[in-house]
C-alpha positions, 0 to 999 in steps of 0.5 A: 606174423602181421602188424596190426594197428586198432581204432578205437582201442577203450572201447567195449569189444577192443580187448577181444580184438587185442586177443585175436591178434596176440592169439593167432601170432600178430602183434599190434603196434599202433591203437588209437582212442581220444579216450585214454583208458586202455591199460588193457592193453599192458595184457596182451601188447604193453610196446605198442604206441597209442594215440589219442589223437587222430592226427598224430596216429596218422603221422605215426603210421605214415612214417613206419610205411616209409620206413617199410614196416607200414601195418597190414591189417587196421581193427576198427571198434570205433564208434559206430557211425565212424566205421564209414570214415574209418574204413576209408582211411584204412584203405587210402594207408594201404592197409587190409582192415576188419571192422566190427558189426555194425560194418557202417550204419547205411546199404548206400555206405557199403556200395560206397565203400565196395568201391572204393576197396575194389579201386585199393587192391585192398580188403575189408572183412567184418565180424559175423562171430555167430556164424562161426558158433559150433551150434548155430553151424549145425542148425544152419546144415539142419534147416538147409538138408530139412524138408525143403518146403517146411517153415519154422516158427522162431521165437528171439528174444534178447535182453541186455540191461544198461545204465543210465550211461548209456544215453550219454554215450554215443549208443544212446543217440540213435543216428550215432548207433542206428539205436537199439535193432542195430546196436545189440541185435544186428549180428542177431539178424544176421545169425537169423538170414543167415540160417533161412534166406531171405526176407520177405517180410518185415513188419515192426511193431515197437522201437523207443529208446529201449525196445524194439519187437517186429515180427520177419518173415524169411524164406523158411522161418516166421520170426517174432523178435524182442530188443530191449536194454532195459533190466525189468522186462528181462523176465522175473525168474531170471531178475531174482537170479541176479542176471541182467542179460537173457538170451532165448531163442527157441524153435518151434517151440524147443529151447536153441542153446547158444548161451555159451561157446563166444569166448573165442569165436574172435579169434575164430574169426580173425584166423579166418581172414587171415587164411582168405575166408573172412566174410565181407562187407557183401555177407554182412549187406542184407542185415544192415538192409534190414536192421535199416529198414526197422529203424526207418519204418514210420508207420509201426505195424497192427500186421504179423504175429507179436511178441508176448513181451511186445506189449510190456508196460513202456518206460519213459526216456529215462533224462525225459529233458531233464539231463 
């Protein structure tokens, strides 16, 4: 049994990590979050120590280590911009690390952390759960075993509606979240890189507070992509059903189905990590570079095919200085 600590226990994704720790037969001994809405811990590890002050969390872990009972892994579910600091803390402490995506916001952060990782003799793993989805694995094999000169035409659409709270939270601050393409898109971009190879062309057609769109050419695919958190961009027939999320990936104009099968992907990720086969920072680096390039593309391009939703009427920022 491995002992875990968790940073970011009140976050949206934290329960998936708690479940994965429990499902793999391990123990969560300590958790930290500045917010105390963490009753979900009772469903998994009611005996875990919980802290709202990082200093006390740090002290507790240090006391455990001095008693010869230190934690083996620190799982990180904190806001994106804090991942770098929390990974550094975990490596200095002397544990292995499991960090949610995006592992960091900038590619040079990966390089710096890799140096610290080498010096620490510990490992940093990240969650790239779409690489474990059976349908995604099958698609990758199909592409790899298909005609070597075939280039696939792909449309990626992902819309997950968010309310006005989003803009007050850290997620609405591009400096902290990385913006739309990073915050809700990084795992899809990683999936495309994993399936279709390196990026050759990157045109950004749209990048605002609530949506982003562009055109990418990979070694094996031409991709039109659109990401949004605005409910008004959800197709009307889907919206009429009351749905607030729409996910579509078409390949050669045929829908690729991967909307099911997500429930246990974090547990599978933990199983892989615990068996020494987890995804590393080097695995994540190409997608971090891609979303960084999208975010920092100062000139919106008119080149490359545009996603059909690119020209939808843009919505003003909900606060627009009035908040």
